[in-house]
Phi, psi and omega in degrees: 000316181301317184295325178292316179298311181298316181300316182294317180295316178300317178301316182291324176298314180295318176303312180299314181299326179277358174107003180281155179275123180241014184301319179299316179296317179303316180290326178294329180269007172099011178260145179257128175278108184279322183210139176241110181251030181085268180275357180233128173247123173268124184235151178238126175215232173300327180222145174276131180210182180227143173255126184237120181298339181280350175277166176284160182300330179295315179296317178299316179302312182296318177298317181294312182289333175294320177294323182286315190241359181066211184294346182269009184302324184295331179285333181267324192242024179301315180296323178295324177297317177298316181296316182289328175296318178296318177301313183294321179300325179289335187256003178254000000 
């Protein structure tokens, strides 16, 4: 179960970072898009945070999973963090 969740979140982070619209997906997974400022989405979930396309994918991933799972995100998404770090290392 964790690998499916992590894989999907990583895919959406990369989509967002590359400029795709993920607002519908965010709402389907239970997050509310509070504000859309173009390259910045303010979202409300367990925690209110913002996704910024100008950040690196690792930072976007952490903001997103923090909104989804709160302080317990590391227990659910540790594998996803490793995967997104590997992706980012290949692209820098």
